[in-house]
PDB file with SEQRES, HELIX, SHEET and CRYST1 records, atoms N, CA, C and O in Angstrom:
SEQRES   1 A   79  MET ILE THR ILE THR LEU ILE GLY THR PRO THR CYS ARG          
SEQRES   2 A   79  ARG TYR LYS LYS MET LEU LYS THR VAL ARG ASP THR ALA          
SEQRES   3 A   79  ASN GLY LEU SER ILE PRO HIS THR LEU HIS GLU ILE ASN          
SEQRES   4 A   79  ASP THR GLU ARG LEU SER ALA TYR ASN PRO LEU GLY LEU          
SEQRES   5 A   79  PRO ARG LEU ILE ILE ASN GLU GLN LEU VAL ALA SER GLN          
SEQRES   6 A   79  ASN PRO PRO ASN VAL ALA LYS ILE THR TYR TRP LEU GLN          
SEQRES   7 A   79  ARG                                                          
HELIX    1 AA1 ARG A   13  GLY A   28  1                                  16    
HELIX    2 AA2 THR A   41  LEU A   44  1                                   4    
HELIX    3 AA3 PRO A   49  GLY A   51  5                                   3    
HELIX    4 AA4 VAL A   70  GLN A   78  1                                   9    
SHEET    1 AA1 4 HIS A  33  ILE A  38  0                                        
SHEET    2 AA1 4 ILE A   2  ILE A   7  1                                        
SHEET    3 AA1 4 ARG A  54  ILE A  57 -1                                        
SHEET    4 AA1 4 GLN A  60  SER A  64 -1                                        
CRYST1    1.000    1.000    1.000  90.00  90.00  90.00 P 1           1          
ATOM      1  N   MET A   1       0.838  -1.169   0.000  1.00  0.00           N  
ATOM      2  CA  MET A   1       0.000   0.000   0.000  1.00  0.00           C  
ATOM      3  C   MET A   1       0.887   1.238   0.000  1.00  0.00           C  
ATOM      4  O   MET A   1       1.806   1.361   0.811  1.00  0.00           O  
ATOM      5  N   ILE A   2       0.605   2.133  -0.901  1.00  0.00           N  
ATOM      6  CA  ILE A   2       1.377   3.362  -1.039  1.00  0.00           C  
ATOM      7  C   ILE A   2       0.690   4.472  -0.251  1.00  0.00           C  
ATOM      8  O   ILE A   2      -0.531   4.620  -0.300  1.00  0.00           O  
ATOM      9  N   THR A   3       1.480   5.240   0.467  1.00  0.00           N  
ATOM     10  CA  THR A   3       0.963   6.369   1.220  1.00  0.00           C  
ATOM     11  C   THR A   3       1.313   7.662   0.484  1.00  0.00           C  
ATOM     12  O   THR A   3       2.480   7.947   0.217  1.00  0.00           O  
ATOM     13  N   ILE A   4       0.286   8.426   0.167  1.00  0.00           N  
ATOM     14  CA  ILE A   4       0.459   9.693  -0.534  1.00  0.00           C  
ATOM     15  C   ILE A   4      -0.025  10.804   0.391  1.00  0.00           C  
ATOM     16  O   ILE A   4      -1.127  10.733   0.934  1.00  0.00           O  
ATOM     17  N   THR A   5       0.802  11.826   0.566  1.00  0.00           N  
ATOM     18  CA  THR A   5       0.431  12.970   1.401  1.00  0.00           C  
ATOM     19  C   THR A   5       0.556  14.247   0.584  1.00  0.00           C  
ATOM     20  O   THR A   5       1.594  14.514  -0.022  1.00  0.00           O  
ATOM     21  N   LEU A   6      -0.503  15.020   0.577  1.00  0.00           N  
ATOM     22  CA  LEU A   6      -0.505  16.326  -0.080  1.00  0.00           C  
ATOM     23  C   LEU A   6      -0.621  17.399   0.994  1.00  0.00           C  
ATOM     24  O   LEU A   6      -1.486  17.328   1.867  1.00  0.00           O  
ATOM     25  N   ILE A   7       0.249  18.380   0.922  1.00  0.00           N  
ATOM     26  CA  ILE A   7       0.271  19.462   1.902  1.00  0.00           C  
ATOM     27  C   ILE A   7       0.049  20.777   1.162  1.00  0.00           C  
ATOM     28  O   ILE A   7       0.804  21.126   0.254  1.00  0.00           O  
ATOM     29  N   GLY A   8      -0.981  21.494   1.555  1.00  0.00           N  
ATOM     30  CA  GLY A   8      -1.256  22.774   0.918  1.00  0.00           C  
ATOM     31  C   GLY A   8      -2.660  23.247   1.222  1.00  0.00           C  
ATOM     32  O   GLY A   8      -3.405  22.588   1.948  1.00  0.00           O  
ATOM     33  N   THR A   9      -3.017  24.382   0.671  1.00  0.00           N  
ATOM     34  CA  THR A   9      -4.356  24.928   0.885  1.00  0.00           C  
ATOM     35  C   THR A   9      -5.258  24.567  -0.289  1.00  0.00           C  
ATOM     36  O   THR A   9      -4.840  24.655  -1.443  1.00  0.00           O  
ATOM     37  N   PRO A  10      -6.486  24.163  -0.004  1.00  0.00           N  
ATOM     38  CA  PRO A  10      -7.391  23.749  -1.075  1.00  0.00           C  
ATOM     39  C   PRO A  10      -7.806  24.875  -2.019  1.00  0.00           C  
ATOM     40  O   PRO A  10      -8.385  24.611  -3.073  1.00  0.00           O  
ATOM     41  N   THR A  11      -7.521  26.120  -1.658  1.00  0.00           N  
ATOM     42  CA  THR A  11      -7.859  27.232  -2.548  1.00  0.00           C  
ATOM     43  C   THR A  11      -6.751  27.522  -3.557  1.00  0.00           C  
ATOM     44  O   THR A  11      -6.956  28.297  -4.491  1.00  0.00           O  
ATOM     45  N   CYS A  12      -5.596  26.918  -3.384  1.00  0.00           N  
ATOM     46  CA  CYS A  12      -4.451  27.134  -4.273  1.00  0.00           C  
ATOM     47  C   CYS A  12      -4.639  26.343  -5.564  1.00  0.00           C  
ATOM     48  O   CYS A  12      -4.939  25.151  -5.521  1.00  0.00           O  
ATOM     49  N   ARG A  13      -4.465  26.995  -6.704  1.00  0.00           N  
ATOM     50  CA  ARG A  13      -4.655  26.303  -7.987  1.00  0.00           C  
ATOM     51  C   ARG A  13      -3.607  25.222  -8.213  1.00  0.00           C  
ATOM     52  O   ARG A  13      -3.905  24.196  -8.825  1.00  0.00           O  
ATOM     53  N   ARG A  14      -2.376  25.435  -7.726  1.00  0.00           N  
ATOM     54  CA  ARG A  14      -1.341  24.410  -7.868  1.00  0.00           C  
ATOM     55  C   ARG A  14      -1.668  23.179  -7.026  1.00  0.00           C  
ATOM     56  O   ARG A  14      -1.416  22.048  -7.440  1.00  0.00           O  
ATOM     57  N   TYR A  15      -2.227  23.411  -5.850  1.00  0.00           N  
ATOM     58  CA  TYR A  15      -2.638  22.308  -4.978  1.00  0.00           C  
ATOM     59  C   TYR A  15      -3.762  21.508  -5.640  1.00  0.00           C  
ATOM     60  O   TYR A  15      -3.728  20.278  -5.649  1.00  0.00           O  
ATOM     61  N   LYS A  16      -4.750  22.202  -6.190  1.00  0.00           N  
ATOM     62  CA  LYS A  16      -5.865  21.543  -6.871  1.00  0.00           C  
ATOM     63  C   LYS A  16      -5.367  20.702  -8.045  1.00  0.00           C  
ATOM     64  O   LYS A  16      -5.804  19.567  -8.233  1.00  0.00           O  
ATOM     65  N   LYS A  17      -4.453  21.265  -8.831  1.00  0.00           N  
ATOM     66  CA  LYS A  17      -3.914  20.551  -9.986  1.00  0.00           C  
ATOM     67  C   LYS A  17      -3.129  19.320  -9.534  1.00  0.00           C  
ATOM     68  O   LYS A  17      -3.253  18.247 -10.124  1.00  0.00           O  
ATOM     69  N   MET A  18      -2.319  19.480  -8.484  1.00  0.00           N  
ATOM     70  CA  MET A  18      -1.529  18.367  -7.969  1.00  0.00           C  
ATOM     71  C   MET A  18      -2.446  17.256  -7.460  1.00  0.00           C  
ATOM     72  O   MET A  18      -2.211  16.081  -7.742  1.00  0.00           O  
ATOM     73  N   LEU A  19      -3.478  17.617  -6.723  1.00  0.00           N  
ATOM     74  CA  LEU A  19      -4.415  16.645  -6.183  1.00  0.00           C  
ATOM     75  C   LEU A  19      -5.114  15.877  -7.300  1.00  0.00           C  
ATOM     76  O   LEU A  19      -5.214  14.651  -7.240  1.00  0.00           O  
ATOM     77  N   LYS A  20      -5.593  16.577  -8.305  1.00  0.00           N  
ATOM     78  CA  LYS A  20      -6.288  15.930  -9.420  1.00  0.00           C  
ATOM     79  C   LYS A  20      -5.355  14.996 -10.182  1.00  0.00           C  
ATOM     80  O   LYS A  20      -5.734  13.872 -10.510  1.00  0.00           O  
ATOM     81  N   THR A  21      -4.150  15.450 -10.463  1.00  0.00           N  
ATOM     82  CA  THR A  21      -3.194  14.635 -11.212  1.00  0.00           C  
ATOM     83  C   THR A  21      -2.814  13.385 -10.434  1.00  0.00           C  
ATOM     84  O   THR A  21      -2.741  12.300 -11.011  1.00  0.00           O  
ATOM     85  N   VAL A  22      -2.574  13.514  -9.151  1.00  0.00           N  
ATOM     86  CA  VAL A  22      -2.202  12.364  -8.326  1.00  0.00           C  
ATOM     87  C   VAL A  22      -3.350  11.363  -8.253  1.00  0.00           C  
ATOM     88  O   VAL A  22      -3.138  10.163  -8.428  1.00  0.00           O  
ATOM     89  N   ARG A  23      -4.562  11.848  -7.996  1.00  0.00           N  
ATOM     90  CA  ARG A  23      -5.729  10.947  -7.930  1.00  0.00           C  
ATOM     91  C   ARG A  23      -5.939  10.223  -9.246  1.00  0.00           C  
ATOM     92  O   ARG A  23      -6.109   9.004  -9.261  1.00  0.00           O  
ATOM     93  N   ASP A  24      -5.929  10.954 -10.349  1.00  0.00           N  
ATOM     94  CA  ASP A  24      -6.160  10.353 -11.660  1.00  0.00           C  
ATOM     95  C   ASP A  24      -5.090   9.320 -11.999  1.00  0.00           C  
ATOM     96  O   ASP A  24      -5.400   8.248 -12.518  1.00  0.00           O  
ATOM     97  N   THR A  25      -3.837   9.641 -11.705  1.00  0.00           N  
ATOM     98  CA  THR A  25      -2.736   8.727 -12.024  1.00  0.00           C  
ATOM     99  C   THR A  25      -2.804   7.472 -11.163  1.00  0.00           C  
ATOM    100  O   THR A  25      -2.681   6.364 -11.685  1.00  0.00           O  
ATOM    101  N   ALA A  26      -2.995   7.622  -9.871  1.00  0.00           N  
ATOM    102  CA  ALA A  26      -3.055   6.463  -8.971  1.00  0.00           C  
ATOM    103  C   ALA A  26      -4.248   5.572  -9.300  1.00  0.00           C  
ATOM    104  O   ALA A  26      -4.117   4.348  -9.307  1.00  0.00           O  
ATOM    105  N   ASN A  27      -5.397   6.159  -9.571  1.00  0.00           N  
ATOM    106  CA  ASN A  27      -6.573   5.371  -9.928  1.00  0.00           C  
ATOM    107  C   ASN A  27      -6.418   4.726 -11.302  1.00  0.00           C  
ATOM    108  O   ASN A  27      -6.867   3.600 -11.513  1.00  0.00           O  
ATOM    109  N   GLY A  28      -5.792   5.426 -12.224  1.00  0.00           N  
ATOM    110  CA  GLY A  28      -5.565   4.881 -13.564  1.00  0.00           C  
ATOM    111  C   GLY A  28      -4.618   3.694 -13.567  1.00  0.00           C  
ATOM    112  O   GLY A  28      -4.757   2.781 -14.381  1.00  0.00           O  
ATOM    113  N   LEU A  29      -3.658   3.709 -12.656  1.00  0.00           N  
ATOM    114  CA  LEU A  29      -2.701   2.598 -12.551  1.00  0.00           C  
ATOM    115  C   LEU A  29      -3.228   1.463 -11.671  1.00  0.00           C  
ATOM    116  O   LEU A  29      -2.603   0.408 -11.573  1.00  0.00           O  
ATOM    117  N   SER A  30      -4.370   1.681 -11.038  1.00  0.00           N  
ATOM    118  CA  SER A  30      -4.976   0.701 -10.120  1.00  0.00           C  
ATOM    119  C   SER A  30      -4.011   0.281  -9.023  1.00  0.00           C  
ATOM    120  O   SER A  30      -3.914  -0.896  -8.678  1.00  0.00           O  
ATOM    121  N   ILE A  31      -3.304   1.256  -8.487  1.00  0.00           N  
ATOM    122  CA  ILE A  31      -2.349   1.007  -7.410  1.00  0.00           C  
ATOM    123  C   ILE A  31      -3.065   1.246  -6.082  1.00  0.00           C  
ATOM    124  O   ILE A  31      -3.663   2.303  -5.886  1.00  0.00           O  
ATOM    125  N   PRO A  32      -3.009   0.270  -5.165  1.00  0.00           N  
ATOM    126  CA  PRO A  32      -3.626   0.504  -3.857  1.00  0.00           C  
ATOM    127  C   PRO A  32      -2.874   1.610  -3.115  1.00  0.00           C  
ATOM    128  O   PRO A  32      -1.652   1.557  -2.975  1.00  0.00           O  
ATOM    129  N   HIS A  33      -3.612   2.602  -2.645  1.00  0.00           N  
ATOM    130  CA  HIS A  33      -2.975   3.746  -1.996  1.00  0.00           C  
ATOM    131  C   HIS A  33      -3.911   4.372  -0.973  1.00  0.00           C  
ATOM    132  O   HIS A  33      -5.126   4.179  -1.003  1.00  0.00           O  
ATOM    133  N   THR A  34      -3.311   5.116  -0.084  1.00  0.00           N  
ATOM    134  CA  THR A  34      -4.071   5.966   0.828  1.00  0.00           C  
ATOM    135  C   THR A  34      -3.618   7.392   0.587  1.00  0.00           C  
ATOM    136  O   THR A  34      -2.426   7.669   0.457  1.00  0.00           O  
ATOM    137  N   LEU A  35      -4.573   8.280   0.529  1.00  0.00           N  
ATOM    138  CA  LEU A  35      -4.283   9.680   0.252  1.00  0.00           C  
ATOM    139  C   LEU A  35      -4.628  10.511   1.481  1.00  0.00           C  
ATOM    140  O   LEU A  35      -5.771  10.523   1.937  1.00  0.00           O  
ATOM    141  N   HIS A  36      -3.629  11.200   2.008  1.00  0.00           N  
ATOM    142  CA  HIS A  36      -3.812  12.077   3.159  1.00  0.00           C  
ATOM    143  C   HIS A  36      -3.616  13.510   2.689  1.00  0.00           C  
ATOM    144  O   HIS A  36      -2.677  13.816   1.954  1.00  0.00           O  
ATOM    145  N   GLU A  37      -4.504  14.371   3.119  1.00  0.00           N  
ATOM    146  CA  GLU A  37      -4.382  15.787   2.800  1.00  0.00           C  
ATOM    147  C   GLU A  37      -4.167  16.569   4.089  1.00  0.00           C  
ATOM    148  O   GLU A  37      -4.920  16.428   5.053  1.00  0.00           O  
ATOM    149  N   ILE A  38      -3.143  17.383   4.088  1.00  0.00           N  
ATOM    150  CA  ILE A  38      -2.900  18.290   5.209  1.00  0.00           C  
ATOM    151  C   ILE A  38      -3.194  19.691   4.685  1.00  0.00           C  
ATOM    152  O   ILE A  38      -2.397  20.285   3.959  1.00  0.00           O  
ATOM    153  N   ASN A  39      -4.359  20.201   5.074  1.00  0.00           N  
ATOM    154  CA  ASN A  39      -4.754  21.491   4.523  1.00  0.00           C  
ATOM    155  C   ASN A  39      -5.470  22.394   5.525  1.00  0.00           C  
ATOM    156  O   ASN A  39      -6.069  23.394   5.130  1.00  0.00           O  
ATOM    157  N   ASP A  40      -5.418  22.059   6.816  1.00  0.00           N  
ATOM    158  CA  ASP A  40      -5.995  22.972   7.795  1.00  0.00           C  
ATOM    159  C   ASP A  40      -4.899  23.911   8.306  1.00  0.00           C  
ATOM    160  O   ASP A  40      -3.728  23.537   8.365  1.00  0.00           O  
ATOM    161  N   THR A  41      -5.287  25.115   8.669  1.00  0.00           N  
ATOM    162  CA  THR A  41      -4.306  26.152   8.991  1.00  0.00           C  
ATOM    163  C   THR A  41      -3.422  25.813  10.185  1.00  0.00           C  
ATOM    164  O   THR A  41      -2.254  26.200  10.211  1.00  0.00           O  
ATOM    165  N   GLU A  42      -3.943  25.117  11.149  1.00  0.00           N  
ATOM    166  CA  GLU A  42      -3.123  24.754  12.312  1.00  0.00           C  
ATOM    167  C   GLU A  42      -1.970  23.832  11.920  1.00  0.00           C  
ATOM    168  O   GLU A  42      -0.837  24.032  12.359  1.00  0.00           O  
ATOM    169  N   ARG A  43      -2.250  22.843  11.110  1.00  0.00           N  
ATOM    170  CA  ARG A  43      -1.209  21.899  10.700  1.00  0.00           C  
ATOM    171  C   ARG A  43      -0.275  22.501   9.652  1.00  0.00           C  
ATOM    172  O   ARG A  43       0.906  22.157   9.603  1.00  0.00           O  
ATOM    173  N   LEU A  44      -0.799  23.398   8.815  1.00  0.00           N  
ATOM    174  CA  LEU A  44       0.041  24.019   7.780  1.00  0.00           C  
ATOM    175  C   LEU A  44       1.075  24.964   8.373  1.00  0.00           C  
ATOM    176  O   LEU A  44       2.108  25.214   7.753  1.00  0.00           O  
ATOM    177  N   SER A  45       0.816  25.488   9.554  1.00  0.00           N  
ATOM    178  CA  SER A  45       1.752  26.428  10.163  1.00  0.00           C  
ATOM    179  C   SER A  45       3.092  25.767  10.490  1.00  0.00           C  
ATOM    180  O   SER A  45       4.073  26.469  10.734  1.00  0.00           O  
ATOM    181  N   ALA A  46       3.155  24.465  10.500  1.00  0.00           N  
ATOM    182  CA  ALA A  46       4.405  23.753  10.763  1.00  0.00           C  
ATOM    183  C   ALA A  46       5.296  23.686   9.521  1.00  0.00           C  
ATOM    184  O   ALA A  46       6.457  23.284   9.608  1.00  0.00           O  
ATOM    185  N   TYR A  47       4.755  24.078   8.371  1.00  0.00           N  
ATOM    186  CA  TYR A  47       5.504  24.006   7.113  1.00  0.00           C  
ATOM    187  C   TYR A  47       5.790  25.404   6.586  1.00  0.00           C  
ATOM    188  O   TYR A  47       5.075  26.356   6.898  1.00  0.00           O  
ATOM    189  N   ASN A  48       6.834  25.515   5.793  1.00  0.00           N  
ATOM    190  CA  ASN A  48       7.176  26.779   5.160  1.00  0.00           C  
ATOM    191  C   ASN A  48       6.123  27.103   4.099  1.00  0.00           C  
ATOM    192  O   ASN A  48       5.998  26.352   3.132  1.00  0.00           O  
ATOM    193  N   PRO A  49       5.372  28.179   4.240  1.00  0.00           N  
ATOM    194  CA  PRO A  49       4.318  28.471   3.270  1.00  0.00           C  
ATOM    195  C   PRO A  49       4.848  28.767   1.873  1.00  0.00           C  
ATOM    196  O   PRO A  49       4.111  28.630   0.897  1.00  0.00           O  
ATOM    197  N   LEU A  50       6.101  29.166   1.759  1.00  0.00           N  
ATOM    198  CA  LEU A  50       6.669  29.435   0.436  1.00  0.00           C  
ATOM    199  C   LEU A  50       6.995  28.150  -0.311  1.00  0.00           C  
ATOM    200  O   LEU A  50       7.219  28.188  -1.521  1.00  0.00           O  
ATOM    201  N   GLY A  51       7.026  27.013   0.379  1.00  0.00           N  
ATOM    202  CA  GLY A  51       7.334  25.732  -0.245  1.00  0.00           C  
ATOM    203  C   GLY A  51       6.108  24.892  -0.501  1.00  0.00           C  
ATOM    204  O   GLY A  51       6.226  23.705  -0.804  1.00  0.00           O  
ATOM    205  N   LEU A  52       4.919  25.486  -0.387  1.00  0.00           N  
ATOM    206  CA  LEU A  52       3.680  24.729  -0.592  1.00  0.00           C  
ATOM    207  C   LEU A  52       3.157  24.933  -1.989  1.00  0.00           C  
ATOM    208  O   LEU A  52       3.424  25.981  -2.577  1.00  0.00           O  
ATOM    209  N   PRO A  53       2.445  24.016  -2.542  1.00  0.00           N  
ATOM    210  CA  PRO A  53       2.070  22.709  -2.036  1.00  0.00           C  
ATOM    211  C   PRO A  53       3.222  21.713  -2.142  1.00  0.00           C  
ATOM    212  O   PRO A  53       4.189  21.920  -2.875  1.00  0.00           O  
ATOM    213  N   ARG A  54       3.084  20.631  -1.389  1.00  0.00           N  
ATOM    214  CA  ARG A  54       4.094  19.567  -1.398  1.00  0.00           C  
ATOM    215  C   ARG A  54       3.420  18.224  -1.633  1.00  0.00           C  
ATOM    216  O   ARG A  54       2.291  17.988  -1.202  1.00  0.00           O  
ATOM    217  N   LEU A  55       4.132  17.362  -2.319  1.00  0.00           N  
ATOM    218  CA  LEU A  55       3.669  15.997  -2.561  1.00  0.00           C  
ATOM    219  C   LEU A  55       4.689  15.042  -1.967  1.00  0.00           C  
ATOM    220  O   LEU A  55       5.870  15.078  -2.314  1.00  0.00           O  
ATOM    221  N   ILE A  56       4.220  14.187  -1.068  1.00  0.00           N  
ATOM    222  CA  ILE A  56       5.090  13.205  -0.423  1.00  0.00           C  
ATOM    223  C   ILE A  56       4.527  11.825  -0.726  1.00  0.00           C  
ATOM    224  O   ILE A  56       3.354  11.554  -0.468  1.00  0.00           O  
ATOM    225  N   ILE A  57       5.368  10.953  -1.274  1.00  0.00           N  
ATOM    226  CA  ILE A  57       4.972   9.577  -1.571  1.00  0.00           C  
ATOM    227  C   ILE A  57       5.895   8.655  -0.792  1.00  0.00           C  
ATOM    228  O   ILE A  57       7.117   8.702  -0.938  1.00  0.00           O  
ATOM    229  N   ASN A  58       5.290   7.819   0.037  1.00  0.00           N  
ATOM    230  CA  ASN A  58       6.032   6.896   0.904  1.00  0.00           C  
ATOM    231  C   ASN A  58       7.134   7.608   1.677  1.00  0.00           C  
ATOM    232  O   ASN A  58       8.281   7.163   1.710  1.00  0.00           O  
ATOM    233  N   GLU A  59       6.758   8.725   2.299  1.00  0.00           N  
ATOM    234  CA  GLU A  59       7.633   9.507   3.161  1.00  0.00           C  
ATOM    235  C   GLU A  59       8.816  10.153   2.452  1.00  0.00           C  
ATOM    236  O   GLU A  59       9.787  10.542   3.101  1.00  0.00           O  
ATOM    237  N   GLN A  60       8.749  10.271   1.129  1.00  0.00           N  
ATOM    238  CA  GLN A  60       9.794  10.959   0.362  1.00  0.00           C  
ATOM    239  C   GLN A  60       9.166  12.153  -0.345  1.00  0.00           C  
ATOM    240  O   GLN A  60       8.136  12.027  -1.007  1.00  0.00           O  
ATOM    241  N   LEU A  61       9.795  13.305  -0.198  1.00  0.00           N  
ATOM    242  CA  LEU A  61       9.318  14.500  -0.875  1.00  0.00           C  
ATOM    243  C   LEU A  61       9.554  14.355  -2.371  1.00  0.00           C  
ATOM    244  O   LEU A  61      10.689  14.216  -2.825  1.00  0.00           O  
ATOM    245  N   VAL A  62       8.473  14.389  -3.122  1.00  0.00           N  
ATOM    246  CA  VAL A  62       8.544  14.191  -4.573  1.00  0.00           C  
ATOM    247  C   VAL A  62       8.465  15.522  -5.309  1.00  0.00           C  
ATOM    248  O   VAL A  62       9.160  15.727  -6.305  1.00  0.00           O  
ATOM    249  N   ALA A  63       7.619  16.425  -4.822  1.00  0.00           N  
ATOM    250  CA  ALA A  63       7.445  17.714  -5.490  1.00  0.00           C  
ATOM    251  C   ALA A  63       7.140  18.791  -4.467  1.00  0.00           C  
ATOM    252  O   ALA A  63       6.469  18.552  -3.464  1.00  0.00           O  
ATOM    253  N   SER A  64       7.646  19.974  -4.743  1.00  0.00           N  
ATOM    254  CA  SER A  64       7.393  21.126  -3.897  1.00  0.00           C  
ATOM    255  C   SER A  64       7.120  22.324  -4.794  1.00  0.00           C  
ATOM    256  O   SER A  64       7.866  22.576  -5.740  1.00  0.00           O  
ATOM    257  N   GLN A  65       6.085  23.040  -4.510  1.00  0.00           N  
ATOM    258  CA  GLN A  65       5.635  24.243  -5.200  1.00  0.00           C  
ATOM    259  C   GLN A  65       4.964  23.939  -6.530  1.00  0.00           C  
ATOM    260  O   GLN A  65       3.790  24.269  -6.698  1.00  0.00           O  
ATOM    261  N   ASN A  66       5.650  23.330  -7.473  1.00  0.00           N  
ATOM    262  CA  ASN A  66       5.078  23.094  -8.789  1.00  0.00           C  
ATOM    263  C   ASN A  66       4.571  21.662  -8.922  1.00  0.00           C  
ATOM    264  O   ASN A  66       5.274  20.719  -8.558  1.00  0.00           O  
ATOM    265  N   PRO A  67       3.350  21.493  -9.443  1.00  0.00           N  
ATOM    266  CA  PRO A  67       2.810  20.140  -9.605  1.00  0.00           C  
ATOM    267  C   PRO A  67       3.650  19.328 -10.595  1.00  0.00           C  
ATOM    268  O   PRO A  67       4.003  19.825 -11.664  1.00  0.00           O  
ATOM    269  N   PRO A  68       3.971  18.079 -10.240  1.00  0.00           N  
ATOM    270  CA  PRO A  68       4.745  17.238 -11.152  1.00  0.00           C  
ATOM    271  C   PRO A  68       3.866  16.732 -12.288  1.00  0.00           C  
ATOM    272  O   PRO A  68       2.639  16.726 -12.192  1.00  0.00           O  
ATOM    273  N   ASN A  69       4.515  16.310 -13.360  1.00  0.00           N  
ATOM    274  CA  ASN A  69       3.748  15.768 -14.474  1.00  0.00           C  
ATOM    275  C   ASN A  69       3.384  14.305 -14.203  1.00  0.00           C  
ATOM    276  O   ASN A  69       3.855  13.706 -13.237  1.00  0.00           O  
ATOM    277  N   VAL A  70       2.548  13.748 -15.063  1.00  0.00           N  
ATOM    278  CA  VAL A  70       2.057  12.379 -14.888  1.00  0.00           C  
ATOM    279  C   VAL A  70       3.205  11.369 -14.903  1.00  0.00           C  
ATOM    280  O   VAL A  70       3.181  10.404 -14.140  1.00  0.00           O  
ATOM    281  N   ALA A  71       4.200  11.573 -15.750  1.00  0.00           N  
ATOM    282  CA  ALA A  71       5.328  10.646 -15.837  1.00  0.00           C  
ATOM    283  C   ALA A  71       6.092  10.566 -14.515  1.00  0.00           C  
ATOM    284  O   ALA A  71       6.483   9.479 -14.090  1.00  0.00           O  
ATOM    285  N   LYS A  72       6.303  11.693 -13.876  1.00  0.00           N  
ATOM    286  CA  LYS A  72       7.029  11.714 -12.606  1.00  0.00           C  
ATOM    287  C   LYS A  72       6.206  11.047 -11.502  1.00  0.00           C  
ATOM    288  O   LYS A  72       6.748  10.295 -10.691  1.00  0.00           O  
ATOM    289  N   ILE A  73       4.913  11.317 -11.470  1.00  0.00           N  
ATOM    290  CA  ILE A  73       4.051  10.679 -10.472  1.00  0.00           C  
ATOM    291  C   ILE A  73       4.007   9.177 -10.694  1.00  0.00           C  
ATOM    292  O   ILE A  73       4.078   8.404  -9.738  1.00  0.00           O  
ATOM    293  N   THR A  74       3.890   8.764 -11.936  1.00  0.00           N  
ATOM    294  CA  THR A  74       3.877   7.335 -12.265  1.00  0.00           C  
ATOM    295  C   THR A  74       5.157   6.667 -11.806  1.00  0.00           C  
ATOM    296  O   THR A  74       5.116   5.579 -11.232  1.00  0.00           O  
ATOM    297  N   TYR A  75       6.291   7.299 -12.050  1.00  0.00           N  
ATOM    298  CA  TYR A  75       7.585   6.771 -11.623  1.00  0.00           C  
ATOM    299  C   TYR A  75       7.620   6.529 -10.118  1.00  0.00           C  
ATOM    300  O   TYR A  75       8.026   5.461  -9.660  1.00  0.00           O  
ATOM    301  N   TRP A  76       7.189   7.535  -9.355  1.00  0.00           N  
ATOM    302  CA  TRP A  76       7.247   7.420  -7.894  1.00  0.00           C  
ATOM    303  C   TRP A  76       6.226   6.422  -7.363  1.00  0.00           C  
ATOM    304  O   TRP A  76       6.486   5.765  -6.356  1.00  0.00           O  
ATOM    305  N   LEU A  77       5.082   6.291  -8.007  1.00  0.00           N  
ATOM    306  CA  LEU A  77       4.078   5.337  -7.549  1.00  0.00           C  
ATOM    307  C   LEU A  77       4.499   3.894  -7.836  1.00  0.00           C  
ATOM    308  O   LEU A  77       4.103   2.982  -7.109  1.00  0.00           O  
ATOM    309  N   GLN A  78       5.278   3.682  -8.862  1.00  0.00           N  
ATOM    310  CA  GLN A  78       5.683   2.329  -9.236  1.00  0.00           C  
ATOM    311  C   GLN A  78       6.980   1.890  -8.575  1.00  0.00           C  
ATOM    312  O   GLN A  78       7.381   0.739  -8.744  1.00  0.00           O  
ATOM    313  N   ARG A  79       7.638   2.744  -7.845  1.00  0.00           N  
ATOM    314  CA  ARG A  79       8.889   2.386  -7.166  1.00  0.00           C  
ATOM    315  C   ARG A  79       8.645   1.484  -6.018  1.00  0.00           C  
ATOM    316  O   ARG A  79       9.589   1.085  -5.335  1.00  0.00           O  
TER     317      ARG A  79                                                      
END                                                                             
């Protein structure tokens, strides 16, 4: 089971794009996964707001600020 964590605010367009791309890619590959979103202000205060949104797959930072493309997400999900 793959653990995916997205950190950011749901009003951010980059966060929305990252979330959609990750969901579509993981579901398209039929990979069992759990998706955690950290997007409440109390928990976000522990992170640098200039480095958001962030994508973490299996406890490894995969992307920060800019949403990764489908090829990069596929690579990390299949590792």
